[in-house]
N, CA and C atoms of all chains as a GROMACS GRO file, in nm:
protein
  597
    1UNK      N    1   6.864  14.790   9.479
    1UNK     CA    2   6.818  14.851   9.605
    1UNK      C    3   6.874  14.773   9.723
    2UNK      N    4   6.928  14.843   9.819
    2UNK     CA    5   6.986  14.775   9.936
    2UNK      C    6   6.875  14.718  10.022
    3UNK      N    7   6.901  14.600  10.078
    3UNK     CA    8   6.802  14.534  10.163
    3UNK      C    9   6.850  14.538  10.307
    4UNK      N   10   6.757  14.558  10.400
    4UNK     CA   11   6.799  14.558  10.540
    4UNK      C   12   6.849  14.420  10.581
    5UNK      N   13   6.946  14.420  10.673
    5UNK     CA   14   7.000  14.291  10.719
    5UNK      C   15   6.894  14.216  10.798
    6UNK      N   16   6.896  14.084  10.785
    6UNK     CA   17   6.801  14.001  10.860
    6UNK      C   18   6.837  14.008  11.008
    7UNK      N   19   6.740  13.976  11.098
    7UNK     CA   20   6.772  13.975  11.242
    7UNK      C   21   6.890  13.884  11.275
    8UNK      N   22   6.899  13.769  11.208
    8UNK     CA   23   7.010  13.676  11.232
    8UNK      C   24   7.143  13.740  11.191
    9UNK      N   25   7.140  13.814  11.079
    9UNK     CA   26   7.262  13.881  11.032
    9UNK      C   27   7.305  13.990  11.129
   10UNK      N   28   7.207  14.063  11.183
   10UNK     CA   29   7.240  14.168  11.280
   10UNK      C   30   7.302  14.108  11.406
   11UNK      N   31   7.244  13.995  11.452
   11UNK     CA   32   7.302  13.928  11.570
   11UNK      C   33   7.444  13.880  11.540
   12UNK      N   34   7.465  13.827  11.420
   12UNK     CA   35   7.598  13.780  11.378
   12UNK      C   36   7.697  13.897  11.375
   13UNK      N   37   7.652  14.010  11.320
   13UNK     CA   38   7.740  14.128  11.314
   13UNK      C   39   7.782  14.173  11.454
   14UNK      N   40   7.685  14.176  11.545
   14UNK     CA   41   7.717  14.218  11.683
   14UNK      C   42   7.817  14.122  11.746
   15UNK      N   43   7.796  13.993  11.727
   15UNK     CA   44   7.888  13.892  11.785
   15UNK      C   45   8.029  13.908  11.728
   16UNK      N   46   8.040  13.925  11.597
   16UNK     CA   47   8.173  13.932  11.537
   16UNK      C   48   8.246  14.061  11.574
   17UNK      N   49   8.170  14.170  11.590
   17UNK     CA   50   8.234  14.296  11.634
   17UNK      C   51   8.291  14.278  11.774
   18UNK      N   52   8.212  14.220  11.865
   18UNK     CA   53   8.260  14.198  12.002
   18UNK      C   54   8.382  14.106  12.003
   19UNK      N   55   8.373  13.996  11.927
   19UNK     CA   56   8.484  13.899  11.925
   19UNK      C   57   8.609  13.961  11.862
   20UNK      N   58   8.591  14.048  11.762
   20UNK     CA   59   8.706  14.114  11.699
   20UNK      C   60   8.776  14.207  11.798
   21UNK      N   61   8.696  14.279  11.878
   21UNK     CA   62   8.754  14.367  11.979
   21UNK      C   63   8.828  14.287  12.085
   22UNK      N   64   8.768  14.175  12.128
   22UNK     CA   65   8.834  14.088  12.227
   22UNK      C   66   8.965  14.034  12.169
   23UNK      N   67   8.961  13.997  12.041
   23UNK     CA   68   9.082  13.946  11.974
   23UNK      C   69   9.193  14.051  11.976
   24UNK      N   70   9.157  14.175  11.943
   24UNK     CA   71   9.257  14.282  11.939
   24UNK      C   72   9.321  14.302  12.077
   25UNK      N   73   9.237  14.304  12.180
   25UNK     CA   74   9.288  14.323  12.316
   25UNK      C   75   9.380  14.208  12.357
   26UNK      N   76   9.335  14.084  12.332
   26UNK     CA   77   9.414  13.966  12.372
   26UNK      C   78   9.544  13.958  12.294
   27UNK      N   79   9.540  13.994  12.165
   27UNK     CA   80   9.661  13.987  12.083
   27UNK      C   81   9.763  14.089  12.131
   28UNK      N   82   9.716  14.212  12.154
   28UNK     CA   83   9.808  14.318  12.202
   28UNK      C   84   9.867  14.277  12.337
   29UNK      N   85   9.783  14.223  12.426
   29UNK     CA   86   9.829  14.182  12.559
   29UNK      C   87   9.932  14.069  12.548
   30UNK      N   88   9.902  13.969  12.464
   30UNK     CA   89   9.993  13.854  12.449
   30UNK      C   90  10.127  13.899  12.392
   31UNK      N   91  10.124  13.984  12.289
   31UNK     CA   92  10.248  14.033  12.228
   31UNK      C   93  10.329  14.111  12.331
   32UNK      N   94  10.261  14.195  12.408
   32UNK     CA   95  10.331  14.276  12.511
   32UNK      C   96  10.395  14.185  12.616
   33UNK      N   97  10.318  14.086  12.664
   33UNK     CA   98  10.368  13.997  12.768
   33UNK      C   99  10.489  13.916  12.721
   34UNK      N  100  10.484  13.869  12.596
   34UNK     CA  101  10.597  13.792  12.545
   34UNK      C  102  10.717  13.883  12.517
   35UNK      N  103  10.689  14.002  12.466
   35UNK     CA  104  10.797  14.096  12.434
   35UNK      C  105  10.873  14.136  12.560
   36UNK      N  106  10.799  14.151  12.670
   36UNK     CA  107  10.862  14.193  12.796
   36UNK      C  108  10.892  14.073  12.886
   37UNK      N  109  10.884  13.954  12.828
   37UNK     CA  110  10.921  13.830  12.899
   37UNK      C  111  10.851  13.818  13.035
   38UNK      N  112  10.722  13.843  13.033
   38UNK     CA  113  10.642  13.839  13.156
   38UNK      C  114  10.582  13.701  13.182
   39UNK      N  115  10.589  13.614  13.084
   39UNK     CA  116  10.525  13.482  13.101
   39UNK      C  117  10.623  13.370  13.066
   40UNK      N  118  10.618  13.267  13.146
   40UNK     CA  119  10.700  13.148  13.120
   40UNK      C  120  10.621  13.024  13.159
   41UNK      N  121  10.671  12.908  13.119
   41UNK     CA  122  10.611  12.781  13.159
   41UNK      C  123  10.468  12.763  13.108
   42UNK      N  124  10.384  12.697  13.188
   42UNK     CA  125  10.246  12.669  13.144
   42UNK      C  126  10.167  12.796  13.113
   43UNK      N  127  10.195  12.905  13.190
   43UNK     CA  128  10.122  13.031  13.166
   43UNK      C  129  10.150  13.084  13.025
   44UNK      N  130  10.273  13.064  12.978
   44UNK     CA  131  10.308  13.109  12.843
   44UNK      C  132  10.224  13.038  12.737
   45UNK      N  133  10.198  12.909  12.761
   45UNK     CA  134  10.113  12.833  12.668
   45UNK      C  135   9.972  12.891  12.666
   46UNK      N  136   9.921  12.921  12.783
   46UNK     CA  137   9.784  12.975  12.791
   46UNK      C  138   9.776  13.111  12.723
   47UNK      N  139   9.873  13.198  12.753
   47UNK     CA  140   9.873  13.333  12.694
   47UNK      C  141   9.888  13.325  12.542
   48UNK      N  142   9.970  13.232  12.494
   48UNK     CA  143   9.993  13.218  12.350
   48UNK      C  144   9.866  13.173  12.277
   49UNK      N  145   9.783  13.096  12.348
   49UNK     CA  146   9.661  13.043  12.285
   49UNK      C  147   9.545  13.144  12.292
   50UNK      N  148   9.551  13.235  12.390
   50UNK     CA  149   9.437  13.326  12.412
   50UNK      C  150   9.389  13.400  12.286
   51UNK      N  151   9.479  13.459  12.202
   51UNK     CA  152   9.428  13.530  12.083
   51UNK      C  153   9.353  13.439  11.985
   52UNK      N  154   9.380  13.308  11.992
   52UNK     CA  155   9.312  13.216  11.900
   52UNK      C  156   9.166  13.196  11.938
   53UNK      N  157   9.135  13.211  12.068
   53UNK     CA  158   8.999  13.178  12.115
   53UNK      C  159   8.890  13.263  12.050
   54UNK      N  160   8.906  13.398  12.044
   54UNK     CA  161   8.800  13.476  11.977
   54UNK      C  162   8.790  13.447  11.827
   55UNK      N  163   8.901  13.406  11.766
   55UNK     CA  164   8.894  13.367  11.624
   55UNK      C  165   8.809  13.241  11.609
   56UNK      N  166   8.833  13.146  11.700
   56UNK     CA  167   8.749  13.025  11.700
   56UNK      C  168   8.603  13.065  11.725
   57UNK      N  169   8.586  13.166  11.812
   57UNK     CA  170   8.451  13.217  11.840
   57UNK      C  171   8.384  13.272  11.715
   58UNK      N  172   8.461  13.337  11.629
   58UNK     CA  173   8.402  13.391  11.505
   58UNK      C  174   8.360  13.276  11.413
   59UNK      N  175   8.441  13.171  11.407
   59UNK     CA  176   8.399  13.054  11.328
   59UNK      C  177   8.267  12.998  11.383
   60UNK      N  178   8.260  12.991  11.516
   60UNK     CA  179   8.136  12.941  11.579
   60UNK      C  180   8.019  13.034  11.549
   61UNK      N  181   8.047  13.166  11.550
   61UNK     CA  182   7.941  13.265  11.524
   61UNK      C  183   7.886  13.248  11.382
   62UNK      N  184   7.974  13.214  11.288
   62UNK     CA  185   7.927  13.189  11.151
   62UNK      C  186   7.837  13.066  11.148
   63UNK      N  187   7.876  12.963  11.223
   63UNK     CA  188   7.792  12.844  11.232
   63UNK      C  189   7.657  12.874  11.294
   64UNK      N  190   7.657  12.954  11.401
   64UNK     CA  191   7.532  12.992  11.466
   64UNK      C  192   7.446  13.074  11.370
   65UNK      N  193   7.510  13.160  11.292
   65UNK     CA  194   7.437  13.242  11.194
   65UNK      C  195   7.368  13.154  11.090
   66UNK      N  196   7.439  13.051  11.044
   66UNK     CA  197   7.378  12.960  10.947
   66UNK      C  198   7.254  12.893  11.006
   67UNK      N  199   7.265  12.851  11.131
   67UNK     CA  200   7.152  12.784  11.197
   67UNK      C  201   7.039  12.884  11.224
   68UNK      N  202   7.078  13.006  11.262
   68UNK     CA  203   6.981  13.110  11.303
   68UNK      C  204   6.900  13.168  11.186
   69UNK      N  205   6.960  13.170  11.068
   69UNK     CA  206   6.898  13.241  10.955
   69UNK      C  207   6.770  13.168  10.911
   70UNK      N  208   6.658  13.235  10.929
   70UNK     CA  209   6.529  13.173  10.894
   70UNK      C  210   6.500  13.178  10.744
   71UNK      N  211   6.560  13.276  10.676
   71UNK     CA  212   6.535  13.294  10.533
   71UNK      C  213   6.618  13.190  10.456
   72UNK      N  214   6.550  13.095  10.392
   72UNK     CA  215   6.623  12.983  10.331
   72UNK      C  216   6.714  13.025  10.216
   73UNK      N  217   6.675  13.130  10.142
   73UNK     CA  218   6.759  13.176  10.031
   73UNK      C  219   6.887  13.241  10.084
   74UNK      N  220   6.873  13.327  10.185
   74UNK     CA  221   6.991  13.389  10.244
   74UNK      C  222   7.081  13.284  10.309
   75UNK      N  223   7.018  13.182  10.370
   75UNK     CA  224   7.096  13.073  10.430
   75UNK      C  225   7.174  12.996  10.322
   76UNK      N  226   7.110  12.974  10.208
   76UNK     CA  227   7.178  12.906  10.098
   76UNK      C  228   7.298  12.988  10.050
   77UNK      N  229   7.280  13.121  10.040
   77UNK     CA  230   7.392  13.206   9.997
   77UNK      C  231   7.507  13.200  10.098
   78UNK      N  232   7.471  13.199  10.227
   78UNK     CA  233   7.573  13.194  10.332
   78UNK      C  234   7.649  13.060  10.328
   79UNK      N  235   7.577  12.952  10.308
   79UNK     CA  236   7.642  12.820  10.299
   79UNK      C  237   7.736  12.818  10.178
   80UNK      N  238   7.689  12.872  10.065
   80UNK     CA  239   7.775  12.880   9.947
   80UNK      C  240   7.902  12.959   9.978
   81UNK      N  241   7.883  13.072  10.048
   81UNK     CA  242   7.996  13.158  10.082
   81UNK      C  243   8.099  13.084  10.167
   82UNK      N  244   8.051  13.007  10.266
   82UNK     CA  245   8.144  12.932  10.352
   82UNK      C  246   8.212  12.819  10.274
   83UNK      N  247   8.139  12.760  10.180
   83UNK     CA  248   8.200  12.655  10.097
   83UNK      C  249   8.308  12.713  10.006
   84UNK      N  250   8.282  12.831   9.949
   84UNK     CA  251   8.386  12.897   9.869
   84UNK      C  252   8.509  12.922   9.957
   85UNK      N  253   8.486  12.977  10.077
   85UNK     CA  254   8.597  13.010  10.168
   85UNK      C  255   8.677  12.884  10.202
   86UNK      N  256   8.607  12.776  10.236
   86UNK     CA  257   8.676  12.652  10.275
   86UNK      C  258   8.749  12.591  10.156
   87UNK      N  259   8.685  12.591  10.041
   87UNK     CA  260   8.747  12.533   9.921
   87UNK      C  261   8.872  12.607   9.879
   88UNK      N  262   8.863  12.740   9.877
   88UNK     CA  263   8.978  12.822   9.837
   88UNK      C  264   9.093  12.804   9.937
   89UNK      N  265   9.060  12.810  10.066
   89UNK     CA  266   9.163  12.799  10.170
   89UNK      C  267   9.231  12.663  10.166
   90UNK      N  268   9.152  12.557  10.162
   90UNK     CA  269   9.211  12.422  10.162
   90UNK      C  270   9.295  12.399  10.036
   91UNK      N  271   9.250  12.452   9.923
   91UNK     CA  272   9.326  12.435   9.799
   91UNK      C  273   9.461  12.505   9.807
   92UNK      N  274   9.458  12.632   9.852
   92UNK     CA  275   9.584  12.708   9.861
   92UNK      C  276   9.676  12.644   9.967
   93UNK      N  277   9.619  12.604  10.081
   93UNK     CA  278   9.700  12.543  10.187
   93UNK      C  279   9.764  12.412  10.139
   94UNK      N  280   9.689  12.336  10.061
   94UNK     CA  281   9.743  12.208  10.010
   94UNK      C  282   9.858  12.232   9.913
   95UNK      N  283   9.835  12.327   9.820
   95UNK     CA  284   9.940  12.358   9.722
   95UNK      C  285  10.064  12.411   9.795
   96UNK      N  286  10.040  12.504   9.889
   96UNK     CA  287  10.154  12.564   9.962
   96UNK      C  288  10.228  12.456  10.043
   97UNK      N  289  10.151  12.365  10.104
   97UNK     CA  290  10.213  12.258  10.183
   97UNK      C  291  10.308  12.172  10.100
   98UNK      N  292  10.266  12.137   9.980
   98UNK     CA  293  10.354  12.056   9.894
   98UNK      C  294  10.475  12.138   9.848
   99UNK      N  295  10.451  12.265   9.811
   99UNK     CA  296  10.563  12.351   9.771
   99UNK      C  297  10.662  12.364   9.886
  100UNK      N  298  10.611  12.379  10.006
  100UNK     CA  299  10.697  12.395  10.124
  100UNK      C  300  10.776  12.267  10.152
  101UNK      N  301  10.707  12.152  10.142
  101UNK     CA  302  10.776  12.026  10.173
  101UNK      C  303  10.884  11.993  10.070
  102UNK      N  304  10.871  12.046   9.949
  102UNK     CA  305  10.975  12.024   9.847
  102UNK      C  306  11.076  12.139   9.844
  103UNK      N  307  11.068  12.227   9.942
  103UNK     CA  308  11.167  12.333   9.957
  103UNK      C  309  11.155  12.445   9.856
  104UNK      N  310  11.037  12.459   9.796
  104UNK     CA  311  11.020  12.563   9.693
  104UNK      C  312  10.981  12.698   9.753
  105UNK      N  313  10.916  12.697   9.867
  105UNK     CA  314  10.871  12.822   9.931
  105UNK      C  315  10.905  12.814  10.079
  106UNK      N  316  10.901  12.928  10.145
  106UNK     CA  317  10.934  12.933  10.287
  106UNK      C  318  10.818  12.886  10.374
  107UNK      N  319  10.847  12.872  10.503
  107UNK     CA  320  10.744  12.829  10.598
  107UNK      C  321  10.648  12.943  10.628
  108UNK      N  322  10.522  12.907  10.639
  108UNK     CA  323  10.419  13.005  10.680
  108UNK      C  324  10.349  12.951  10.804
  109UNK      N  325  10.334  13.037  10.906
  109UNK     CA  326  10.268  12.992  11.029
  109UNK      C  327  10.125  12.948  10.999
  110UNK      N  328  10.081  12.846  11.071
  110UNK     CA  329   9.951  12.782  11.042
  110UNK      C  330   9.833  12.878  11.059
  111UNK      N  331   9.847  12.979  11.148
  111UNK     CA  332   9.732  13.068  11.170
  111UNK      C  333   9.697  13.151  11.045
  112UNK      N  334   9.792  13.155  10.950
  112UNK     CA  335   9.760  13.225  10.825
  112UNK      C  336   9.644  13.159  10.751
  113UNK      N  337   9.619  13.031  10.781
  113UNK     CA  338   9.503  12.963  10.720
  113UNK      C  339   9.374  13.034  10.758
  114UNK      N  340   9.367  13.080  10.884
  114UNK     CA  341   9.246  13.152  10.928
  114UNK      C  342   9.233  13.285  10.854
  115UNK      N  343   9.346  13.355  10.840
  115UNK     CA  344   9.344  13.483  10.768
  115UNK      C  345   9.298  13.461  10.624
  116UNK      N  346   9.356  13.356  10.562
  116UNK     CA  347   9.319  13.322  10.424
  116UNK      C  348   9.171  13.285  10.416
  117UNK      N  349   9.121  13.213  10.517
  117UNK     CA  350   8.979  13.172  10.516
  117UNK      C  351   8.889  13.295  10.520
  118UNK      N  352   8.923  13.392  10.606
  118UNK     CA  353   8.839  13.512  10.615
  118UNK      C  354   8.845  13.593  10.484
  119UNK      N  355   8.963  13.599  10.423
  119UNK     CA  356   8.974  13.667  10.293
  119UNK      C  357   8.889  13.594  10.189
  120UNK      N  358   8.895  13.461  10.193
  120UNK     CA  359   8.817  13.382  10.097
  120UNK      C  360   8.667  13.393  10.126
  121UNK      N  361   8.633  13.412  10.253
  121UNK     CA  362   8.493  13.432  10.292
  121UNK      C  363   8.441  13.560  10.225
  122UNK      N  364   8.525  13.663  10.225
  122UNK     CA  365   8.489  13.787  10.155
  122UNK      C  366   8.477  13.765  10.005
  123UNK      N  367   8.570  13.686   9.951
  123UNK     CA  368   8.565  13.653   9.808
  123UNK      C  369   8.435  13.580   9.776
  124UNK      N  370   8.394  13.489   9.866
  124UNK     CA  371   8.269  13.415   9.846
  124UNK      C  372   8.149  13.507   9.838
  125UNK      N  373   8.151  13.614   9.918
  125UNK     CA  374   8.042  13.712   9.913
  125UNK      C  375   8.040  13.784   9.779
  126UNK      N  376   8.160  13.816   9.728
  126UNK     CA  377   8.169  13.883   9.597
  126UNK      C  378   8.118  13.789   9.486
  127UNK      N  379   8.156  13.661   9.497
  127UNK     CA  380   8.110  13.563   9.397
  127UNK      C  381   7.958  13.553   9.400
  128UNK      N  382   7.900  13.553   9.520
  128UNK     CA  383   7.753  13.551   9.532
  128UNK      C  384   7.692  13.675   9.466
  129UNK      N  385   7.756  13.789   9.486
  129UNK     CA  386   7.704  13.914   9.428
  129UNK      C  387   7.706  13.906   9.275
  130UNK      N  388   7.815  13.851   9.221
  130UNK     CA  389   7.831  13.843   9.076
  130UNK      C  390   7.735  13.739   9.016
  131UNK      N  391   7.725  13.622   9.080
  131UNK     CA  392   7.648  13.513   9.022
  131UNK      C  393   7.499  13.519   9.057
  132UNK      N  394   7.467  13.570   9.176
  132UNK     CA  395   7.328  13.571   9.223
  132UNK      C  396   7.267  13.711   9.224
  133UNK      N  397   7.354  13.811   9.210
  133UNK     CA  398   7.303  13.949   9.207
  133UNK      C  399   7.274  14.006   9.345
  134UNK      N  400   7.315  13.934   9.450
  134UNK     CA  401   7.291  13.987   9.585
  134UNK      C  402   7.406  13.949   9.676
  135UNK      N  403   7.434  14.038   9.771
  135UNK     CA  404   7.541  14.011   9.869
  135UNK      C  405   7.491  13.910   9.970
  136UNK      N  406   7.583  13.829  10.023
  136UNK     CA  407   7.547  13.736  10.131
  136UNK      C  408   7.614  13.782  10.260
  137UNK      N  409   6.254  12.516   8.698
  137UNK     CA  410   6.119  12.537   8.750
  137UNK      C  411   6.069  12.676   8.710
  138UNK      N  412   5.948  12.681   8.648
  138UNK     CA  413   5.886  12.809   8.614
  138UNK      C  414   5.785  12.846   8.722
  139UNK      N  415   5.758  12.975   8.734
  139UNK     CA  416   5.653  13.014   8.830
  139UNK      C  417   5.584  13.142   8.784
  140UNK      N  418   5.463  13.164   8.836
  140UNK     CA  419   5.380  13.279   8.800
  140UNK      C  420   5.378  13.384   8.910
  141UNK      N  421   5.480  13.381   8.993
  141UNK     CA  422   5.481  13.468   9.111
  141UNK      C  423   5.471  13.616   9.074
  142UNK      N  424   5.547  13.654   8.973
  142UNK     CA  425   5.550  13.796   8.934
  142UNK      C  426   5.411  13.841   8.886
  143UNK      N  427   5.346  13.756   8.808
  143UNK     CA  428   5.212  13.788   8.756
  143UNK      C  429   5.111  13.798   8.870
  144UNK      N  430   5.115  13.698   8.957
  144UNK     CA  431   5.021  13.696   9.070
  144UNK      C  432   5.042  13.816   9.162
  145UNK      N  433   5.166  13.852   9.180
  145UNK     CA  434   5.198  13.969   9.264
  145UNK      C  435   5.148  14.097   9.198
  146UNK      N  436   5.171  14.107   9.066
  146UNK     CA  437   5.128  14.227   8.993
  146UNK      C  438   4.976  14.242   8.994
  147UNK      N  439   4.906  14.129   8.986
  147UNK     CA  440   4.759  14.132   8.990
  147UNK      C  441   4.707  14.194   9.119
  148UNK      N  442   4.784  14.179   9.224
  148UNK     CA  443   4.744  14.232   9.354
  148UNK      C  444   4.809  14.367   9.386
  149UNK      N  445   4.884  14.418   9.289
  149UNK     CA  446   4.954  14.546   9.308
  149UNK      C  447   5.049  14.542   9.427
  150UNK      N  448   5.111  14.430   9.447
  150UNK     CA  449   5.208  14.417   9.556
  150UNK      C  450   5.348  14.438   9.501
  151UNK      N  451   5.430  14.507   9.576
  151UNK     CA  452   5.572  14.517   9.541
  151UNK      C  453   5.641  14.390   9.591
  152UNK      N  454   5.765  14.372   9.550
  152UNK     CA  455   5.841  14.256   9.601
  152UNK      C  456   5.854  14.264   9.753
  153UNK      N  457   5.871  14.386   9.802
  153UNK     CA  458   5.883  14.403   9.948
  153UNK      C  459   5.753  14.365  10.018
  154UNK      N  460   5.638  14.402   9.955
  154UNK     CA  461   5.507  14.365  10.013
  154UNK      C  462   5.495  14.213  10.024
  155UNK      N  463   5.528  14.147   9.914
  155UNK     CA  464   5.516  14.000   9.913
  155UNK      C  465   5.614  13.937  10.013
  156UNK      N  466   5.735  13.992  10.018
  156UNK     CA  467   5.835  13.940  10.111
  156UNK      C  468   5.785  13.950  10.255
  157UNK      N  469   5.723  14.064  10.286
  157UNK     CA  470   5.672  14.084  10.422
  157UNK      C  471   5.560  13.983  10.453
  158UNK      N  472   5.472  13.961  10.355
  158UNK     CA  473   5.361  13.866  10.377
  158UNK      C  474   5.411  13.722  10.393
  159UNK      N  475   5.523  13.692  10.327
  159UNK     CA  476   5.577  13.556  10.336
  159UNK      C  477   5.681  13.541  10.447
  160UNK      N  478   5.715  13.653  10.510
  160UNK     CA  479   5.819  13.655  10.613
  160UNK      C  480   5.953  13.604  10.559
  161UNK      N  481   5.988  13.654  10.440
  161UNK     CA  482   6.119  13.625  10.382
  161UNK      C  483   6.181  13.758  10.336
  162UNK      N  484   6.304  13.753  10.290
  162UNK     CA  485   6.370  13.876  10.243
  162UNK      C  486   6.322  13.910  10.101
  163UNK      N  487   6.341  14.039  10.064
  163UNK     CA  488   6.307  14.079   9.928
  163UNK      C  489   6.398  14.008   9.827
  164UNK      N  490   6.522  13.981   9.870
  164UNK     CA  491   6.613  13.907   9.781
  164UNK      C  492   6.554  13.769   9.746
  165UNK      N  493   6.490  13.707   9.846
  165UNK     CA  494   6.432  13.574   9.822
  165UNK      C  495   6.322  13.582   9.717
  166UNK      N  496   6.234  13.681   9.732
  166UNK     CA  497   6.124  13.697   9.636
  166UNK      C  498   6.180  13.721   9.496
  167UNK      N  499   6.281  13.808   9.489
  167UNK     CA  500   6.341  13.839   9.360
  167UNK      C  501   6.406  13.714   9.298
  168UNK      N  502   6.477  13.637   9.382
  168UNK     CA  503   6.545  13.518   9.331
  168UNK      C  504   6.445  13.413   9.281
  169UNK      N  505   6.333  13.400   9.352
  169UNK     CA  506   6.231  13.302   9.310
  169UNK      C  507   6.164  13.350   9.180
  170UNK      N  508   6.128  13.478   9.177
  170UNK     CA  509   6.060  13.533   9.058
  170UNK      C  510   6.145  13.519   8.932
  171UNK      N  511   6.274  13.542   8.947
  171UNK     CA  512   6.362  13.540   8.830
  171UNK      C  513   6.412  13.399   8.798
  172UNK      N  514   6.366  13.301   8.876
  172UNK     CA  515   6.404  13.162   8.849
  172UNK      C  516   6.543  13.125   8.894
  173UNK      N  517   6.608  13.214   8.971
  173UNK     CA  518   6.744  13.183   9.019
  173UNK      C  519   6.740  13.084   9.135
  174UNK      N  520   6.626  13.079   9.202
  174UNK     CA  521   6.617  12.993   9.320
  174UNK      C  522   6.480  12.928   9.325
  175UNK      N  523   6.479  12.796   9.346
  175UNK     CA  524   6.353  12.724   9.364
  175UNK      C  525   6.326  12.710   9.513
  176UNK      N  526   6.209  12.754   9.558
  176UNK     CA  527   6.182  12.750   9.703
  176UNK      C  528   6.166  12.607   9.753
  177UNK      N  529   6.187  12.590   9.882
  177UNK     CA  530   6.162  12.461   9.945
  177UNK      C  531   6.012  12.432   9.941
  178UNK      N  532   5.976  12.307   9.968
  178UNK     CA  533   5.835  12.271   9.969
  178UNK      C  534   5.756  12.350  10.074
  179UNK      N  535   5.808  12.366  10.198
  179UNK     CA  536   5.734  12.448  10.296
  179UNK      C  537   5.709  12.591  10.248
  180UNK      N  538   5.811  12.653  10.185
  180UNK     CA  539   5.792  12.790  10.136
  180UNK      C  540   5.695  12.792  10.019
  181UNK      N  541   5.703  12.692   9.932
  181UNK     CA  542   5.609  12.684   9.819
  181UNK      C  543   5.465  12.673   9.871
  182UNK      N  544   5.447  12.597   9.978
  182UNK     CA  545   5.313  12.584  10.038
  182UNK      C  546   5.267  12.718  10.096
  183UNK      N  547   5.361  12.792  10.160
  183UNK     CA  548   5.325  12.924  10.215
  183UNK      C  549   5.283  13.018  10.103
  184UNK      N  550   5.355  13.012   9.991
  184UNK     CA  551   5.321  13.097   9.876
  184UNK      C  552   5.182  13.059   9.822
  185UNK      N  553   5.159  12.929   9.810
  185UNK     CA  554   5.030  12.882   9.758
  185UNK      C  555   4.916  12.922   9.852
  186UNK      N  556   4.939  12.910   9.981
  186UNK     CA  557   4.836  12.948  10.080
  186UNK      C  558   4.806  13.096  10.070
  187UNK      N  559   4.911  13.176  10.057
  187UNK     CA  560   4.893  13.322  10.049
  187UNK      C  561   4.809  13.361   9.927
  188UNK      N  562   4.836  13.297   9.814
  188UNK     CA  563   4.762  13.330   9.692
  188UNK      C  564   4.633  13.249   9.676
  189UNK      N  565   4.609  13.161   9.774
  189UNK     CA  566   4.488  13.076   9.773
  189UNK      C  567   4.477  12.998   9.642
  190UNK      N  568   4.589  12.938   9.605
  190UNK     CA  569   4.595  12.858   9.482
  190UNK      C  570   4.669  12.728   9.512
  191UNK      N  571   4.642  12.623   9.434
  191UNK     CA  572   4.724  12.503   9.450
  191UNK      C  573   4.866  12.530   9.400
  192UNK      N  574   4.962  12.458   9.456
  192UNK     CA  575   5.102  12.480   9.419
  192UNK      C  576   5.123  12.470   9.268
  193UNK      N  577   5.057  12.371   9.206
  193UNK     CA  578   5.080  12.350   9.062
  193UNK      C  579   5.022  12.462   8.977
  194UNK      N  580   4.938  12.548   9.036
  194UNK     CA  581   4.888  12.664   8.962
  194UNK      C  582   4.990  12.779   8.966
  195UNK      N  583   5.089  12.766   9.049
  195UNK     CA  584   5.192  12.871   9.061
  195UNK      C  585   5.325  12.822   9.003
  196UNK      N  586   5.360  12.699   9.036
  196UNK     CA  587   5.488  12.643   8.992
  196UNK      C  588   5.467  12.532   8.890
  197UNK      N  589   5.555  12.528   8.792
  197UNK     CA  590   5.548  12.419   8.695
  197UNK      C  591   5.691  12.382   8.654
  198UNK      N  592   5.707  12.258   8.614
  198UNK     CA  593   5.839  12.212   8.571
  198UNK      C  594   5.867  12.270   8.433
  199UNK      N  595   5.980  12.338   8.420
  199UNK     CA  596   6.010  12.402   8.293
  199UNK      C  597   6.140  12.354   8.232
   0.00000   0.00000   0.00000
């Protein structure tokens, strides 16, 4: 039987939806500005960093969600999920880093670590479902 | 850790959702505790004991 989301989860969902929309807007704007050579010098640095800020915000939102969640069991599942995500990401990044330094694989931009972390975060939820019988 | 939560709940004709509402936790929490997948913290164990008007050791035992 499906369970309603906790108030903390609903607040987290709202925050991540807003931050995802902001990310999309900033990314499209930054790509357009660089493609049309509209930014140079210090402004280019600021524009290049802008899409990263909402992603950092989502990481912060996950932290706030962990603190906000009053239900200790759901909080435990969420902590497990973030540990799975961090463990998987750091393991793959470490292996890839050594492969890259020995010339076995090509270079991958560092922001892919964030993409991998979010994918692993989803994997952590699936692992919770399989092992605990409930989604986190 | 073993517990008698399911029996105590059944005696009162409460569903898991009923008990979850009375304890202000999720139904998943009640289910996880009942099935032994999760041992509650001491504060939650005290809330459970207070709700059933029993000492903690009458509900939980080391198994």
